[in-house]
DRENPA-3360 file (N, C-alpha, C; in nm, 2 decimals, always signed):
BEGIN
1 = XXXXXXXX = +0.08/-0.11/+0.00/+0.00/+0.00/+0.00/+0.08/+0.12/+0.00 ~ +0.15/+0.16/-0.11/+0.23/+0.27/-0.13/+0.19/+0.40/-0.07 ~ +0.07/+0.43/-0.09/+0.00/+0.56/-0.05/-0.03/+0.57/+0.10 ~ -0.02/+0.46/+0.17/-0.04/+0.47/+0.31/+0.08/+0.52/+0.39 ~ +0.07/+0.62/+0.46/+0.17/+0.68/+0.53/+0.20/+0.63/+0.66 ~ +0.10/+0.59/+0.73/+0.11/+0.55/+0.88/+0.02/+0.43/+0.91 ~ +0.07/+0.31/+0.93/+0.00/+0.21/+0.98/+0.08/+0.10/+1.05 ~ +0.04/+0.04/+1.15/+0.11/-0.06/+1.22/+0.06/-0.18/+1.22;
9 = XXXXXXXX = +0.13/-0.30/+1.23/+0.10/-0.43/+1.23/+0.13/-0.48/+1.37 ~ +0.03/-0.53/+1.45/+0.06/-0.56/+1.59/-0.04/-0.68/+1.60 ~ +0.03/-0.79/+1.63/-0.04/-0.92/+1.64/-0.11/-0.95/+1.52 ~ -0.05/-0.93/+1.40/-0.12/-0.97/+1.29/-0.24/-0.87/+1.25 ~ -0.28/-0.77/+1.32/-0.39/-0.68/+1.30/-0.32/-0.54/+1.25 ~ -0.39/-0.49/+1.14/-0.33/-0.37/+1.09/-0.40/-0.25/+1.16 ~ -0.35/-0.16/+1.23/-0.41/-0.03/+1.29/-0.36/+0.09/+1.21 ~ -0.46/+0.17/+1.18/-0.44/+0.29/+1.12/-0.43/+0.40/+1.21;
17 = XXXXXXXX = -0.35/+0.51/+1.17/-0.33/+0.61/+1.26/-0.45/+0.70/+1.27 ~ -0.46/+0.76/+1.39/-0.59/+0.85/+1.41/-0.53/+0.99/+1.38 ~ -0.63/+1.11/+1.36/-0.58/+1.22/+1.34/-0.51/+1.27/+1.47 ~ -0.39/+1.36/+1.45/-0.31/+1.40/+1.55/-0.34/+1.54/+1.59 ~ -0.36/+1.55/+1.74/-0.42/+1.69/+1.79/-0.29/+1.78/+1.79 ~ -0.31/+1.89/+1.83/-0.21/+1.98/+1.85/-0.13/+1.96/+1.97 ~ -0.21/+1.94/+2.08/-0.12/+1.90/+2.21/-0.02/+1.75/+2.18 ~ -0.07/+1.67/+2.09/+0.00/+1.54/+2.07/+0.12/+1.58/+1.98;
25 = XXXXXXXX = +0.11/+1.67/+1.88/+0.21/+1.71/+1.80/+0.30/+1.79/+1.88 ~ +0.27/+1.87/+1.96/+0.35/+1.96/+2.04/+0.46/+1.87/+2.13 ~ +0.38/+1.77/+2.20/+0.45/+1.68/+2.29/+0.55/+1.60/+2.22 ~ +0.50/+1.53/+2.11/+0.59/+1.45/+2.01/+0.72/+1.53/+1.98 ~ +0.70/+1.64/+1.93/+0.82/+1.72/+1.89/+0.92/+1.76/+1.99 ~ +0.85/+1.82/+2.10/+0.95/+1.84/+2.21/+1.01/+1.73/+2.29 ~ +0.95/+1.63/+2.32/+1.02/+1.50/+2.37/+1.10/+1.43/+2.26 ~ +1.07/+1.44/+2.14/+1.14/+1.39/+2.04/+1.28/+1.46/+2.03;
33 = XXXXXXXX = +1.27/+1.60/+2.04/+1.40/+1.66/+2.04/+1.48/+1.64/+2.16 ~ +1.40/+1.62/+2.28/+1.46/+1.58/+2.40/+1.56/+1.47/+2.38 ~ +1.51/+1.35/+2.33/+1.56/+1.23/+2.31/+1.68/+1.24/+2.20 ~ +1.65/+1.32/+2.09/+1.75/+1.34/+1.99/+1.88/+1.43/+2.05 ~ +1.85/+1.51/+2.14/+1.97/+1.58/+2.20/+2.04/+1.50/+2.28 ~ +1.99/+1.40/+2.36/+2.06/+1.30/+2.43/+2.14/+1.21/+2.34 ~ +2.09/+1.16/+2.23/+2.16/+1.09/+2.13/+2.27/+1.15/+2.08 ~ +2.25/+1.29/+2.05/+2.35/+1.37/+1.98/+2.48/+1.39/+2.07;
41 = XXXXXXXX = +2.45/+1.38/+2.20/+2.55/+1.41/+2.31/+2.61/+1.28/+2.36 ~ +2.55/+1.17/+2.31/+2.60/+1.04/+2.36/+2.64/+0.94/+2.23 ~ +2.76/+0.95/+2.19/+2.80/+0.87/+2.08/+2.78/+0.72/+2.10 ~ +2.72/+0.66/+2.00/+2.68/+0.52/+2.01/+2.53/+0.51/+2.03 ~ +2.46/+0.61/+2.04/+2.31/+0.61/+2.05/+2.24/+0.69/+1.95 ~ +2.11/+0.63/+1.92/+2.04/+0.68/+1.80/+1.90/+0.70/+1.84 ~ +1.85/+0.81/+1.82/+1.71/+0.84/+1.82/+1.64/+0.84/+1.69 ~ +1.51/+0.77/+1.70/+1.44/+0.76/+1.55/+1.30/+0.81/+1.59;
49 = XXXXXXXX = +1.24/+0.88/+1.49/+1.10/+0.94/+1.50/+1.01/+0.87/+1.39 ~ +0.90/+0.80/+1.44/+0.82/+0.73/+1.36/+0.87/+0.62/+1.25 ~ +0.98/+0.56/+1.31/+1.03/+0.46/+1.24/+0.97/+0.32/+1.24 ~ +0.97/+0.24/+1.13/+0.91/+0.10/+1.15/+1.01/+0.02/+1.22 ~ +0.97/-0.06/+1.31/+1.05/-0.15/+1.38/+1.00/-0.29/+1.34 ~ +1.07/-0.40/+1.29/+1.03/-0.52/+1.26/+1.07/-0.61/+1.40 ~ +0.95/-0.64/+1.46/+0.97/-0.71/+1.58/+0.93/-0.85/+1.56 ~ +0.88/-0.90/+1.44/+0.85/-1.04/+1.42/+0.75/-1.02/+1.30;
57 = XXXXXXXX = +0.72/-1.13/+1.24/+0.63/-1.15/+1.12/+0.50/-1.08/+1.14 ~ +0.45/-1.07/+1.26/+0.32/-1.02/+1.28/+0.30/-0.88/+1.36 ~ +0.44/-0.84/+1.38/+0.44/-0.72/+1.47/+0.54/-0.62/+1.41 ~ +0.50/-0.53/+1.35/+0.57/-0.42/+1.27/+0.51/-0.28/+1.32 ~ +0.56/-0.24/+1.45/+0.51/-0.11/+1.50/+0.57/+0.01/+1.45 ~ +0.51/+0.13/+1.46/+0.59/+0.25/+1.43/+0.57/+0.34/+1.54 ~ +0.65/+0.33/+1.65/+0.64/+0.42/+1.77/+0.67/+0.56/+1.74 ~ +0.62/+0.65/+1.82/+0.65/+0.78/+1.80/+0.79/+0.83/+1.79;
65 = XXXXXXXX = +0.86/+0.78/+1.90/+1.02/+0.80/+1.90/+1.08/+0.69/+1.97 ~ +1.19/+0.64/+1.93/+1.26/+0.52/+1.99/+1.40/+0.58/+2.02 ~ +1.48/+0.52/+2.11/+1.61/+0.55/+2.15/+1.68/+0.41/+2.15 ~ +1.79/+0.40/+2.09/+1.87/+0.26/+2.09/+2.00/+0.29/+2.11 ~ +2.07/+0.19/+2.16/+2.22/+0.17/+2.15/+2.25/+0.11/+2.01 ~ +2.33/+0.18/+1.94/+2.35/+0.11/+1.80/+2.41/-0.03/+1.81 ~ +2.38/-0.12/+1.73/+2.44/-0.25/+1.73/+2.59/-0.27/+1.75 ~ +2.68/-0.17/+1.68/+2.81/-0.18/+1.69/+2.87/-0.13/+1.83;
73 = XXXXXXXX = +2.77/-0.07/+1.91/+2.82/-0.03/+2.04/+2.75/-0.12/+2.14 ~ +2.69/-0.24/+2.10/+2.66/-0.34/+2.20/+2.50/-0.33/+2.23 ~ +2.44/-0.25/+2.14/+2.29/-0.24/+2.15/+2.23/-0.39/+2.11 ~ +2.09/-0.40/+2.16/+2.02/-0.52/+2.15/+1.95/-0.51/+2.01 ~ +1.93/-0.41/+1.93/+1.85/-0.41/+1.81/+1.96/-0.44/+1.70 ~ +1.91/-0.47/+1.59/+1.98/-0.48/+1.46/+1.92/-0.40/+1.34 ~ +1.98/-0.39/+1.23/+1.93/-0.33/+1.12/+1.91/-0.43/+1.01 ~ +1.78/-0.41/+0.95/+1.74/-0.52/+0.85/+1.72/-0.42/+0.73;
81 = XXXXXXXX = +1.82/-0.40/+0.65/+1.81/-0.32/+0.54/+1.77/-0.17/+0.59 ~ +1.66/-0.12/+0.54/+1.64/+0.02/+0.57/+1.55/+0.02/+0.70 ~ +1.53/-0.08/+0.75/+1.45/-0.09/+0.88/+1.54/-0.14/+1.00 ~ +1.48/-0.10/+1.11/+1.54/-0.15/+1.25/+1.46/-0.28/+1.28 ~ +1.54/-0.37/+1.34/+1.47/-0.49/+1.38/+1.51/-0.53/+1.53 ~ +1.43/-0.61/+1.57/+1.43/-0.65/+1.73/+1.36/-0.55/+1.80 ~ +1.44/-0.51/+1.92/+1.38/-0.42/+2.01/+1.47/-0.29/+2.04 ~ +1.42/-0.18/+2.04/+1.52/-0.07/+2.09/+1.53/-0.07/+2.24;
89 = XXXXXXXX = +1.62/-0.01/+2.29/+1.61/-0.01/+2.45/+1.51/+0.08/+2.50 ~ +1.47/+0.19/+2.43/+1.37/+0.27/+2.49/+1.26/+0.31/+2.38 ~ +1.12/+0.31/+2.41/+1.02/+0.35/+2.32/+0.95/+0.47/+2.39 ~ +0.91/+0.57/+2.32/+0.82/+0.67/+2.38/+0.70/+0.67/+2.28 ~ +0.59/+0.67/+2.35/+0.44/+0.70/+2.28/+0.37/+0.81/+2.33 ~ +0.32/+0.91/+2.25/+0.24/+1.02/+2.31/+0.10/+0.96/+2.29 ~ +0.02/+0.96/+2.40/-0.11/+0.89/+2.38/-0.22/+0.98/+2.41 ~ -0.29/+1.00/+2.29/-0.43/+1.09/+2.29/-0.53/+0.98/+2.26;
97 = XXXXXXXX = -0.58/+0.99/+2.13/-0.69/+0.88/+2.08/-0.63/+0.75/+2.07 ~ -0.49/+0.74/+2.07/-0.44/+0.60/+2.08/-0.40/+0.53/+2.19 ~ -0.46/+0.60/+2.31/-0.42/+0.54/+2.44/-0.44/+0.40/+2.47 ~ -0.57/+0.35/+2.43/-0.60/+0.21/+2.45/-0.53/+0.12/+2.39 ~ -0.45/+0.15/+2.26/-0.36/+0.07/+2.20/-0.23/+0.08/+2.27 ~ -0.18/+0.20/+2.30/-0.05/+0.23/+2.35/-0.03/+0.16/+2.48 ~ -0.15/+0.15/+2.57/-0.15/+0.10/+2.70/-0.20/-0.05/+2.71 ~ -0.24/-0.10/+2.59/-0.29/-0.24/+2.56/-0.19/-0.31/+2.48;
105 = XXXXXXXX = -0.23/-0.34/+2.35/-0.15/-0.43/+2.27/+0.00/-0.39/+2.25 ~ +0.02/-0.24/+2.25/+0.16/-0.21/+2.23/+0.23/-0.23/+2.35 ~ +0.19/-0.20/+2.47/+0.25/-0.22/+2.60/+0.30/-0.38/+2.59 ~ +0.19/-0.46/+2.57/+0.22/-0.60/+2.58/+0.33/-0.65/+2.47 ~ +0.32/-0.60/+2.35/+0.41/-0.62/+2.25/+0.57/-0.58/+2.30 ~ +0.57/-0.45/+2.34/+0.72/-0.41/+2.38/+0.76/-0.48/+2.49 ~ +0.68/-0.51/+2.59/+0.72/-0.60/+2.70/+0.77/-0.72/+2.66 ~ +0.70/-0.80/+2.57/+0.72/-0.94/+2.52/+0.86/-0.92/+2.43;
113 = XXXXXXXX = +0.88/-0.81/+2.36/+0.99/-0.80/+2.26/+1.11/-0.76/+2.33 ~ +1.11/-0.72/+2.45/+1.22/-0.69/+2.53/+1.27/-0.54/+2.52 ~ +1.18/-0.45/+2.49/+1.19/-0.30/+2.51/+1.23/-0.27/+2.66 ~ +1.34/-0.23/+2.68/+1.40/-0.21/+2.82/+1.31/-0.10/+2.90 ~ +1.28/+0.01/+2.83/+1.22/+0.11/+2.90/+1.09/+0.16/+2.80 ~ +0.98/+0.19/+2.85/+0.87/+0.25/+2.77/+0.82/+0.36/+2.85 ~ +0.82/+0.47/+2.78/+0.77/+0.60/+2.82/+0.64/+0.65/+2.76 ~ +0.53/+0.67/+2.84/+0.40/+0.69/+2.77/+0.37/+0.82/+2.82;
121 = XXXXXXXX = +0.33/+0.92/+2.73/+0.28/+1.05/+2.76/+0.13/+1.04/+2.74 ~ +0.05/+1.05/+2.86/-0.10/+1.04/+2.84/-0.14/+1.20/+2.84 ~ -0.22/+1.23/+2.74/-0.27/+1.37/+2.72/-0.38/+1.39/+2.80 ~ -0.47/+1.28/+2.82/-0.60/+1.30/+2.91/-0.61/+1.16/+2.98 ~ -0.59/+1.16/+3.10/-0.55/+1.27/+3.19/-0.40/+1.31/+3.15 ~ -0.35/+1.42/+3.20/-0.20/+1.47/+3.18/-0.13/+1.39/+3.28 ~ -0.07/+1.28/+3.22/+0.03/+1.19/+3.31/+0.13/+1.14/+3.23 ~ +0.25/+1.11/+3.28/+0.37/+1.05/+3.24/+0.38/+0.93/+3.29;
129 = XXXXXXXX = +0.40/+0.81/+3.23/+0.44/+0.70/+3.28/+0.58/+0.65/+3.23 ~ +0.69/+0.62/+3.30/+0.80/+0.57/+3.26/+0.81/+0.43/+3.32 ~ +0.83/+0.33/+3.22/+0.85/+0.18/+3.28/+0.98/+0.13/+3.25 ~ +1.02/+0.03/+3.34/+1.14/-0.03/+3.31/+1.10/-0.18/+3.32 ~ +1.16/-0.26/+3.23/+1.15/-0.40/+3.21/+1.23/-0.47/+3.32 ~ +1.17/-0.54/+3.41/+1.23/-0.61/+3.53/+1.18/-0.76/+3.52 ~ +1.27/-0.85/+3.49/+1.25/-0.99/+3.49/+1.11/-1.02/+3.40 ~ +1.11/-0.96/+3.28/+1.01/-0.97/+3.18/+0.88/-0.90/+3.20;
137 = XXXXXXXX = +0.87/-0.82/+3.31/+0.75/-0.73/+3.33/+0.78/-0.60/+3.35 ~ +0.68/-0.50/+3.30/+0.73/-0.37/+3.32/+0.68/-0.31/+3.46 ~ +0.77/-0.23/+3.52/+0.75/-0.16/+3.65/+0.78/-0.02/+3.63 ~ +0.69/+0.06/+3.69/+0.69/+0.21/+3.69/+0.82/+0.26/+3.75 ~ +0.91/+0.34/+3.68/+1.01/+0.41/+3.75/+0.96/+0.52/+3.84 ~ +1.00/+0.53/+3.96/+0.96/+0.64/+4.05/+1.06/+0.74/+4.04 ~ +1.00/+0.88/+4.07/+1.09/+1.00/+4.06/+1.18/+1.00/+4.18 ~ +1.29/+1.05/+4.16/+1.38/+1.08/+4.27/+1.33/+1.18/+4.37;
145 = XXXXXXXX = +1.41/+1.21/+4.48/+1.35/+1.31/+4.58/+1.33/+1.45/+4.51 ~ +1.41/+1.48/+4.42/+1.39/+1.62/+4.36/+1.29/+1.62/+4.24 ~ +1.21/+1.50/+4.22/+1.10/+1.51/+4.14/+1.14/+1.47/+3.99 ~ +1.26/+1.43/+3.97/+1.33/+1.40/+3.83/+1.30/+1.25/+3.80 ~ +1.27/+1.22/+3.68/+1.27/+1.07/+3.65/+1.40/+1.06/+3.56 ~ +1.47/+0.95/+3.60/+1.60/+0.90/+3.53/+1.60/+0.76/+3.48 ~ +1.65/+0.76/+3.35/+1.65/+0.64/+3.28/+1.74/+0.53/+3.35 ~ +1.72/+0.42/+3.35/+1.80/+0.32/+3.41/+1.88/+0.25/+3.31;
153 = XXXXXXXX = +1.85/+0.28/+3.19/+1.93/+0.21/+3.07/+2.02/+0.32/+3.01 ~ +1.99/+0.44/+3.00/+2.06/+0.56/+2.94/+2.10/+0.67/+3.05 ~ +2.21/+0.63/+3.12/+2.26/+0.72/+3.22/+2.26/+0.86/+3.17 ~ +2.21/+0.97/+3.26/+2.21/+1.10/+3.21/+2.09/+1.14/+3.14 ~ +2.00/+1.05/+3.12/+1.87/+1.08/+3.04/+1.77/+1.12/+3.14 ~ +1.77/+1.24/+3.18/+1.69/+1.28/+3.30/+1.57/+1.37/+3.25 ~ +1.46/+1.35/+3.31/+1.34/+1.43/+3.26/+1.26/+1.49/+3.39 ~ +1.24/+1.61/+3.38/+1.16/+1.67/+3.48/+1.00/+1.66/+3.43;
161 = XXXXXXXX = +0.93/+1.58/+3.49/+0.79/+1.55/+3.42/+0.70/+1.69/+3.43 ~ +0.74/+1.80/+3.52/+0.65/+1.91/+3.50/+0.68/+1.99/+3.38 ~ +0.80/+1.97/+3.32/+0.83/+2.04/+3.21/+0.77/+2.00/+3.08 ~ +0.71/+1.89/+3.08/+0.63/+1.84/+2.97/+0.52/+1.91/+2.94 ~ +0.45/+1.96/+3.04/+0.32/+2.04/+3.02/+0.33/+2.19/+3.06 ~ +0.44/+2.21/+3.14/+0.44/+2.35/+3.19/+0.53/+2.43/+3.08 ~ +0.48/+2.53/+3.01/+0.55/+2.60/+2.90/+0.67/+2.69/+2.98 ~ +0.65/+2.71/+3.11/+0.76/+2.80/+3.18/+0.87/+2.73/+3.21;
169 = XXXXXXXX = +0.87/+2.58/+3.19/+0.98/+2.50/+3.22/+1.03/+2.44/+3.10 ~ +1.17/+2.41/+3.11/+1.25/+2.34/+2.99/+1.28/+2.20/+3.01 ~ +1.25/+2.12/+2.90/+1.29/+1.98/+2.93/+1.46/+1.98/+2.91 ~ +1.52/+2.08/+2.87/+1.65/+2.09/+2.86/+1.73/+2.10/+2.98 ~ +1.67/+2.16/+3.08/+1.74/+2.19/+3.21/+1.79/+2.06/+3.27 ~ +1.70/+1.97/+3.29/+1.71/+1.84/+3.36/+1.81/+1.75/+3.28 ~ +1.79/+1.77/+3.15/+1.88/+1.69/+3.04/+2.02/+1.73/+3.07 ~ +2.05/+1.86/+3.05/+2.18/+1.91/+3.08/+2.24/+1.87/+3.20;
177 = XXXXXXXX = +2.16/+1.86/+3.32/+2.22/+1.82/+3.45/+2.27/+1.67/+3.42 ~ +2.18/+1.59/+3.35/+2.21/+1.46/+3.35/+2.32/+1.43/+3.25 ~ +2.34/+1.50/+3.15/+2.46/+1.50/+3.05/+2.58/+1.54/+3.13 ~ +2.57/+1.62/+3.22/+2.70/+1.66/+3.28/+2.73/+1.57/+3.42 ~ +2.66/+1.47/+3.43/+2.67/+1.39/+3.55/+2.79/+1.29/+3.52 ~ +2.85/+1.25/+3.64/+2.95/+1.14/+3.62/+2.91/+1.01/+3.56 ~ +2.78/+0.98/+3.59/+2.71/+0.85/+3.53/+2.72/+0.87/+3.37 ~ +2.67/+0.97/+3.33/+2.68/+0.99/+3.19/+2.81/+0.97/+3.12;
185 = XXXXXXXX = +2.93/+1.04/+3.18/+3.05/+1.03/+3.13/+3.10/+0.88/+3.14 ~ +3.07/+0.80/+3.23/+3.11/+0.67/+3.24/+3.03/+0.59/+3.14 ~ +2.91/+0.63/+3.11/+2.84/+0.54/+2.99/+2.91/+0.58/+2.86 ~ +2.94/+0.70/+2.84/+3.00/+0.72/+2.71/+3.13/+0.65/+2.70 ~ +3.21/+0.64/+2.80/+3.33/+0.57/+2.79/+3.31/+0.42/+2.77 ~ +3.20/+0.37/+2.84/+3.16/+0.22/+2.81/+3.12/+0.19/+2.68 ~ +3.04/+0.28/+2.62/+3.00/+0.26/+2.48/+3.12/+0.27/+2.38 ~ +3.21/+0.36/+2.42/+3.34/+0.36/+2.33/+3.43/+0.24/+2.34;
193 = XXXXX = +3.42/+0.19/+2.45/+3.50/+0.06/+2.47/+3.44/-0.06/+2.39 ~ +3.32/-0.08/+2.40/+3.24/-0.18/+2.32/+3.26/-0.16/+2.18 ~ +3.27/-0.03/+2.12/+3.29/-0.01/+1.99/+3.43/-0.04/+1.94 ~ +3.52/-0.05/+2.03/+3.66/-0.10/+1.99/+3.67/-0.24/+1.97 ~ +3.59/-0.32/+2.04/+3.59/-0.47/+2.03/+3.55/-0.52/+1.90;
% end
């Protein structure tokens, strides 16, 4: 179907995209830029927007944004021609009209496929859920005492949940703190070592 711009195959069922609201587009762009900036400052990581992931013959989703450690740096996904295959380390979905799918069949697919972290931005109600895969099941990541959420897979990927919906706050502030942390510096060194092998 060459004219079809956005459809996903999940569990053998084709899902068409819904109209995208202005709040969805704004959140998608700003959080996509947040992940892109992290990848740009972390050699060996790659952020992808609306890219097709081949997770099996009956599962070919197009998540809003994904972040992966590239295969040559020890990441768990692979490249299959022009497409990525397997599971990225992190997937982010902005959920408006697609929330039942994002919190249902897609959550189950990502968990089963081994996506290590799944970040869901719920537009109604306004809520952010960041999950980590622990022994094959997702568990919600709790904020630190200062309110920040921090990735367990990507050291230095820090998020202020209030900055997602508050125009007076910047996503960049927490990210810059994370990028300047000793944990991020150690992660960059670790990725560089894996690339030498």
